[in-house]
C-alpha positions as CSV (number, residue, x, y, z in Angstrom):
1,X,28.6,-6.4,-78.6
2,X,32.1,-4.7,-78.7
3,X,32.1,-0.9,-77.8
4,X,34.0,1.6,-80.1
5,X,37.5,2.3,-78.7
6,X,37.2,6.1,-79.1
7,X,35.6,7.6,-75.9
8,X,33.6,10.2,-78.0
9,X,32.1,7.5,-80.2
10,X,31.6,5.2,-77.2
11,X,29.2,7.6,-75.5
12,X,27.3,8.2,-78.7
13,X,27.1,4.5,-79.4
14,X,25.8,3.8,-75.9
15,X,23.0,6.3,-76.4
16,X,22.0,4.9,-79.8
17,X,22.1,1.3,-78.4
18,X,19.9,2.3,-75.4
19,X,17.3,3.8,-77.8
20,X,17.4,0.7,-80.1
21,X,17.2,-1.7,-77.1
22,X,14.3,0.2,-75.5
23,X,12.4,0.3,-78.8
24,X,12.9,-3.5,-79.3
25,X,11.8,-4.2,-75.7
26,X,8.7,-2.1,-76.3
27,X,7.8,-4.2,-79.2
28,X,8.0,-7.6,-77.4
29,X,7.3,-6.8,-73.8
30,X,3.6,-5.9,-74.0
31,X,2.9,-9.2,-75.9
32,X,4.7,-11.3,-73.3
33,X,3.2,-9.4,-70.4
34,X,-0.3,-9.6,-71.8
35,X,0.1,-13.4,-72.2
36,X,1.5,-13.8,-68.7
37,X,-1.1,-11.5,-67.0
38,X,-4.2,-12.6,-68.9
39,X,-7.0,-13.2,-66.5
40,X,-8.1,-16.7,-65.9
41,X,-11.8,-17.0,-66.6
42,X,-13.7,-19.7,-64.6
43,X,-16.6,-21.3,-66.5
44,X,-19.1,-23.9,-65.3
45,X,-20.2,-26.2,-68.1
46,X,-23.6,-27.9,-67.5
47,X,-24.8,-30.6,-69.8
48,X,-28.5,-30.9,-70.5
49,X,-30.9,-32.7,-70.3
50,X,-29.0,-33.6,-67.1
51,X,-32.0,-35.0,-65.1
52,X,-33.2,-38.0,-67.1
53,X,-34.5,-36.5,-70.4
54,X,-36.4,-33.7,-68.8
55,X,-36.1,-30.6,-71.0
56,X,-37.7,-28.2,-68.6
57,X,-34.5,-27.9,-66.5
58,X,-32.2,-26.4,-69.1
59,X,-33.4,-27.8,-72.5
60,X,-30.8,-29.4,-74.7
61,X,-27.1,-28.5,-75.1
62,X,-24.0,-27.4,-73.1
63,X,-24.8,-24.4,-71.0
64,X,-21.9,-22.2,-69.8
65,X,-22.0,-20.0,-66.7
66,X,-19.5,-17.4,-65.4
67,X,-18.3,-18.6,-62.0
68,X,-16.7,-15.2,-61.1
69,X,-19.8,-13.1,-61.9
70,X,-22.6,-14.5,-59.9
71,X,-22.8,-17.6,-62.2
72,X,-24.4,-15.5,-64.9
73,X,-25.5,-17.4,-68.1
74,X,-22.9,-16.9,-70.8
75,X,-24.0,-19.1,-73.8
76,X,-25.5,-22.3,-75.0
77,X,-23.3,-24.6,-77.1
78,X,-25.2,-26.9,-79.5
79,X,-24.7,-30.6,-78.9
80,X,-25.8,-33.9,-80.5
81,X,-27.1,-37.0,-78.7
82,X,-30.5,-37.5,-80.3
83,X,-32.6,-40.6,-80.4
84,X,-34.2,-42.1,-83.5
85,X,-37.2,-39.8,-83.3
86,X,-35.0,-36.7,-82.9
87,X,-35.5,-36.2,-79.2
88,X,-32.5,-35.5,-77.0
89,X,-31.3,-38.5,-75.0
90,X,-30.6,-38.4,-71.3
91,X,-27.1,-37.1,-70.7
92,X,-25.2,-39.6,-68.5
93,X,-21.8,-37.9,-67.9
94,X,-19.3,-35.2,-68.8
95,X,-15.5,-34.9,-68.7
96,X,-12.9,-32.8,-70.3
97,X,-9.2,-32.8,-71.0
98,X,-6.7,-29.9,-71.2
99,X,-4.3,-32.2,-73.0
100,X,-6.7,-32.7,-75.9
101,X,-8.6,-29.4,-75.5
102,X,-11.9,-31.3,-75.8
103,X,-15.0,-31.9,-73.7
104,X,-16.8,-35.2,-73.9
105,X,-20.5,-35.9,-73.1
106,X,-22.1,-39.3,-72.9
107,X,-25.8,-40.0,-73.4
108,X,-27.7,-43.3,-73.0
109,X,-26.7,-44.2,-76.6
110,X,-23.8,-42.1,-77.7
111,X,-20.5,-40.5,-76.8
112,X,-19.7,-37.1,-78.3
113,X,-16.6,-34.9,-78.5
114,X,-16.5,-31.1,-78.8
115,X,-13.6,-28.8,-79.3
116,X,-13.3,-26.4,-76.4
117,X,-12.0,-23.5,-78.5
118,X,-14.1,-23.7,-81.7
119,X,-17.1,-25.3,-79.8
120,X,-17.7,-27.5,-82.8
121,X,-18.8,-31.1,-82.6
122,X,-15.8,-33.2,-83.7
123,X,-17.4,-36.6,-83.6
124,X,-20.2,-38.7,-82.2
125,X,-20.2,-42.5,-81.8
126,X,-22.8,-45.0,-80.7
127,X,-21.8,-48.2,-78.9
128,X,-23.3,-51.6,-78.4
129,X,-25.1,-51.7,-75.1
130,X,-25.3,-47.9,-74.8
131,X,-23.3,-45.6,-72.5
132,X,-23.3,-44.4,-68.9
133,X,-21.2,-42.1,-66.7
134,X,-17.7,-42.2,-67.9
135,X,-14.3,-40.9,-66.8
136,X,-11.0,-40.3,-68.5
137,X,-7.3,-40.3,-67.8
138,X,-5.7,-36.9,-67.2
139,X,-3.6,-37.1,-70.3
140,X,-6.8,-37.4,-72.4
141,X,-5.7,-40.7,-73.9
142,X,-8.4,-43.1,-72.6
143,X,-12.0,-42.9,-71.6
144,X,-13.6,-45.6,-69.4
145,X,-17.1,-45.8,-70.8
146,X,-19.6,-48.1,-69.1
147,X,-22.3,-49.7,-71.1
148,X,-25.8,-48.7,-69.9
149,X,-26.1,-50.8,-66.8
150,X,-24.7,-53.7,-68.8
151,X,-22.0,-56.4,-68.4
152,X,-19.0,-54.4,-69.6
153,X,-17.0,-51.2,-69.9
154,X,-15.5,-50.1,-73.2
155,X,-12.1,-48.4,-73.0
156,X,-12.1,-45.9,-75.8
157,X,-9.7,-43.5,-77.4
158,X,-10.0,-39.8,-76.4
159,X,-8.9,-38.9,-79.9
160,X,-11.6,-40.5,-81.9
161,X,-13.7,-42.7,-79.6
162,X,-12.4,-46.0,-81.1
163,X,-12.7,-49.0,-78.7
164,X,-9.2,-50.1,-77.5
165,X,-10.3,-52.6,-74.8
166,X,-13.3,-54.2,-73.2
167,X,-13.7,-55.0,-69.6
168,X,-16.4,-57.5,-68.7
169,X,-17.3,-57.5,-65.0
170,X,-21.0,-58.5,-65.2
171,X,-21.9,-55.9,-62.5
172,X,-24.4,-53.7,-64.3
173,X,-21.8,-51.1,-65.2
174,X,-22.7,-47.6,-64.1
175,X,-20.4,-45.1,-62.4
176,X,-16.8,-44.7,-63.2
177,X,-13.9,-42.6,-61.8
178,X,-10.3,-42.3,-63.0
179,X,-8.0,-41.2,-60.2
180,X,-6.1,-37.9,-60.5
181,X,-2.8,-39.8,-60.9
182,X,-4.2,-41.5,-64.0
183,X,-2.8,-45.0,-63.1
184,X,-6.1,-46.5,-61.8
185,X,-9.7,-46.5,-62.8
186,X,-12.5,-47.4,-60.4
187,X,-15.6,-49.2,-61.7
188,X,-18.9,-49.5,-59.9
189,X,-21.9,-51.5,-61.0
190,X,-25.5,-51.4,-59.9
191,X,-25.5,-55.1,-59.0
192,X,-22.3,-55.3,-57.1
193,X,-21.2,-54.4,-53.5
194,X,-17.5,-54.3,-54.8
195,X,-15.6,-51.4,-56.3
196,X,-13.3,-52.8,-59.0
197,X,-9.8,-51.2,-59.3
198,X,-8.3,-51.4,-62.9
199,X,-4.7,-50.7,-63.9
200,X,-4.9,-48.2,-66.8
201,X,-1.8,-49.6,-68.4
202,X,-2.7,-53.3,-68.4
203,X,-6.5,-52.9,-68.4
204,X,-6.7,-55.6,-65.8
205,X,-8.6,-55.6,-62.5
206,X,-5.9,-55.6,-59.8
207,X,-8.1,-55.7,-56.8
208,X,-11.6,-55.2,-55.4
209,X,-12.7,-53.0,-52.6
210,X,-15.5,-54.1,-50.3
211,X,-17.9,-55.7,-49.9
212,X,-19.9,-52.7,-49.0
213,X,-23.4,-53.1,-47.4
214,X,-25.2,-53.0,-50.8
215,X,-24.7,-52.1,-54.4
216,X,-22.6,-49.0,-55.0
217,X,-24.2,-45.9,-56.4
218,X,-22.2,-42.6,-56.7
219,X,-18.7,-42.5,-55.1
220,X,-15.6,-40.3,-54.9
221,X,-11.9,-40.8,-54.3
222,X,-9.2,-38.8,-52.6
223,X,-6.3,-37.3,-54.4
224,X,-3.8,-39.9,-53.1
225,X,-6.1,-42.7,-54.2
226,X,-6.1,-44.4,-50.9
227,X,-9.7,-43.9,-49.8
228,X,-13.1,-44.1,-51.5
229,X,-16.4,-42.7,-50.2
230,X,-19.4,-44.5,-51.6
231,X,-23.2,-44.2,-51.6
232,X,-25.0,-47.6,-51.4
233,X,-28.6,-48.6,-51.8
234,X,-30.8,-48.1,-48.7
235,X,-28.3,-45.8,-46.9
236,X,-28.8,-42.2,-46.0
237,X,-25.1,-41.4,-45.7
238,X,-22.0,-43.2,-47.1
239,X,-19.5,-45.9,-46.5
240,X,-15.7,-45.6,-46.6
241,X,-13.3,-48.0,-48.2
242,X,-9.5,-48.4,-48.2
243,X,-8.4,-48.5,-51.9
244,X,-5.0,-50.0,-51.0
245,X,-6.1,-52.9,-48.8
246,X,-9.6,-53.4,-50.2
247,X,-11.2,-53.3,-46.8
248,X,-14.4,-51.4,-45.8
249,X,-13.4,-48.9,-43.0
250,X,-16.6,-47.3,-41.9
251,X,-20.3,-46.8,-42.3
252,X,-21.6,-43.3,-41.7
253,X,-25.3,-42.6,-41.3
254,X,-26.9,-39.1,-41.5
255,X,-28.3,-38.1,-38.1
256,X,-31.5,-36.1,-37.4
257,X,-33.2,-37.0,-40.7
258,X,-35.3,-40.0,-41.8
259,X,-35.3,-41.8,-45.1
260,X,-38.3,-41.5,-47.4
261,X,-39.5,-41.7,-51.0
262,X,-37.4,-40.1,-53.7
263,X,-38.2,-38.8,-57.2
264,X,-35.3,-40.4,-58.9
265,X,-32.6,-43.1,-58.4
266,X,-34.5,-44.9,-55.5
267,X,-31.5,-44.3,-53.2
268,X,-31.6,-42.1,-50.1
269,X,-28.2,-40.6,-50.8
270,X,-27.3,-40.4,-54.5
271,X,-24.4,-38.0,-54.6
272,X,-21.2,-37.6,-52.5
273,X,-18.1,-35.4,-52.9
274,X,-15.0,-34.4,-51.2
275,X,-14.0,-30.7,-51.0
276,X,-10.8,-30.3,-52.9
277,X,-8.8,-29.8,-49.7
278,X,-10.3,-33.0,-48.4
279,X,-11.4,-31.5,-45.1
280,X,-15.1,-32.2,-45.7
281,X,-17.4,-34.7,-47.3
282,X,-20.8,-33.5,-48.7
283,X,-23.6,-36.0,-49.2
284,X,-27.0,-35.6,-50.8
285,X,-30.4,-36.4,-49.1
286,X,-33.1,-36.5,-51.8
287,X,-36.2,-37.1,-49.6
288,X,-35.4,-34.2,-47.3
289,X,-34.0,-31.9,-50.0
290,X,-30.8,-31.4,-48.0
291,X,-27.1,-31.6,-48.4
292,X,-25.2,-32.8,-45.3
293,X,-21.7,-31.9,-44.4
294,X,-19.2,-34.1,-42.6
295,X,-15.8,-33.4,-41.1
296,X,-13.4,-35.6,-43.2
297,X,-10.4,-35.1,-40.9
298,X,-11.7,-37.7,-38.5
299,X,-12.4,-41.4,-39.1
300,X,-15.2,-42.1,-39.2
301,X,-16.2,-38.6,-40.5
302,X,-18.5,-36.6,-38.2
303,X,-21.6,-34.7,-39.2
304,X,-21.3,-30.9,-38.9
305,X,-24.0,-29.2,-40.9
306,X,-27.1,-29.6,-43.1
307,X,-28.1,-27.2,-45.9
308,X,-31.6,-27.1,-47.4
309,X,-31.8,-26.9,-51.2
310,X,-34.7,-26.2,-53.5
311,X,-35.3,-29.7,-54.9
312,X,-34.2,-33.2,-54.4
313,X,-30.5,-33.4,-55.1
314,X,-29.0,-36.4,-56.9
315,X,-25.4,-35.3,-57.4
316,X,-22.8,-32.9,-56.0
317,X,-19.5,-31.5,-57.2
318,X,-17.2,-28.5,-56.5
319,X,-15.1,-25.8,-58.1
320,X,-11.4,-26.6,-58.4
321,X,-10.5,-24.3,-55.5
322,X,-13.4,-25.5,-53.3
323,X,-15.1,-22.1,-53.2
324,X,-18.5,-23.3,-54.5
325,X,-20.5,-26.5,-54.2
326,X,-22.9,-27.5,-56.9
327,X,-25.7,-29.9,-56.0
328,X,-27.8,-31.0,-59.1
329,X,-30.6,-28.7,-58.0
330,X,-29.1,-25.6,-59.6
331,X,-28.3,-24.0,-56.2
332,X,-24.8,-22.5,-55.9
333,X,-23.5,-22.9,-52.3
334,X,-20.6,-20.9,-50.8
335,X,-18.7,-23.7,-49.1
336,X,-17.2,-21.6,-46.3
337,X,-20.5,-19.8,-45.3
338,X,-22.8,-22.7,-46.2
339,X,-25.1,-20.2,-47.9
340,X,-26.8,-20.4,-51.2
341,X,-25.4,-17.4,-53.1
342,X,-26.7,-18.0,-56.6
343,X,-28.8,-20.3,-58.8
344,X,-28.2,-21.4,-62.3
345,X,-30.7,-20.0,-64.9
346,X,-30.7,-20.2,-68.6
347,X,-31.0,-17.5,-71.2
348,X,-34.7,-17.3,-70.6
349,X,-34.4,-17.1,-66.9
350,X,-35.5,-20.6,-66.3
351,X,-33.9,-22.7,-63.5
352,X,-31.3,-25.2,-64.7
353,X,-30.8,-28.5,-63.0
354,X,-28.3,-31.2,-64.0
355,X,-26.3,-34.0,-62.5
356,X,-23.6,-33.5,-65.2
357,X,-21.5,-30.4,-64.7
358,X,-17.8,-29.5,-64.7
359,X,-15.6,-26.4,-64.2
360,X,-13.3,-25.5,-67.1
361,X,-10.9,-22.5,-66.8
362,X,-9.7,-20.4,-69.8
363,X,-6.9,-18.0,-70.3
364,X,-6.4,-16.1,-73.6
365,X,-9.3,-18.1,-75.0
366,X,-7.5,-21.4,-74.3
367,X,-8.5,-24.1,-71.7
368,X,-5.9,-24.2,-69.0
369,X,-7.5,-26.1,-66.1
370,X,-10.3,-28.6,-65.7
371,X,-12.2,-30.0,-62.7
372,X,-14.2,-33.2,-62.6
373,X,-17.9,-34.2,-62.2
374,X,-17.3,-36.4,-59.2
375,X,-16.1,-34.1,-56.4
376,X,-12.7,-35.8,-56.2
377,X,-10.3,-34.8,-53.5
378,X,-7.2,-32.9,-54.8
379,X,-4.6,-33.4,-52.1
380,X,-2.1,-35.6,-53.8
381,X,0.8,-35.4,-51.3
382,X,0.7,-36.6,-47.6
């Protein structure tokens, strides 16, 4: 803006302009500053019933816990997923997308979608052959939804659940992971020792990884999508595969503990996860009610610690930053100290257990970051 030529008016004009500018800044600065400085709230979303259809471990719904305040119970969000008699079905998986602002829950019969802000059920769809543990592309566009231990996976729209493709592998479809890059999906069946790798653009199987020693159960993948760590039937421990060459690299057995009967899954280790920094692999041990820790910076990984938990674990995942580990037993483990520092309890003080949980972070009431249910590694650069 041009200043007045007269020096006397110039000084007066400058003073008035300073007052006006300061007032204007005062009107807009607090709003911008508040938006920029709003505290990120970390929330743990736990889907129930998350151990078969057992309602005694959290009832029915989506339970929310405050990660930064001793995992205190925050609220219960109503969900759908009922069978013909009105009883809640087993929850099979959970995933969420920041791009869509939605959280998705699969049961043995249905896939449902809820809005993360309004917490309203947006839609629920049933599928031929039922549903199992799904995973979705980071852009929220596609969900890879296995039929319930059946011959195929449905690829469905994250917008409305409509089927856009069908992948028939005849492997008893079960666990599913989409890599952090979003370009590949990894499909594991209960009757196959191979992990199928699918191109998410063409919906074609581009290679298989394995064979592993037996059928694949839970598994996880590193951030660069070069390695997979898989539980297999009869093994207390895990095996390692190369996602680029398809070769099995190593078999790692837990030392100092014996296999034995388990309450669920019929598999000695049903749950494996990488810490987000990919320095450690944590694997479950149901019979001995333990979680075993391995150094992942060596190949094969070496066992470093074991942590006793209150029940038989059947899954494990982590916070986005790797501060906490969540076995399905409801124990909250501080990763650094290896100590149990909290336990998940509902609004009635009852212990919550689930194999289907995920961290979702909010800022100014909006979702800004999401973890995963699988314990994926998050190191995407060499």
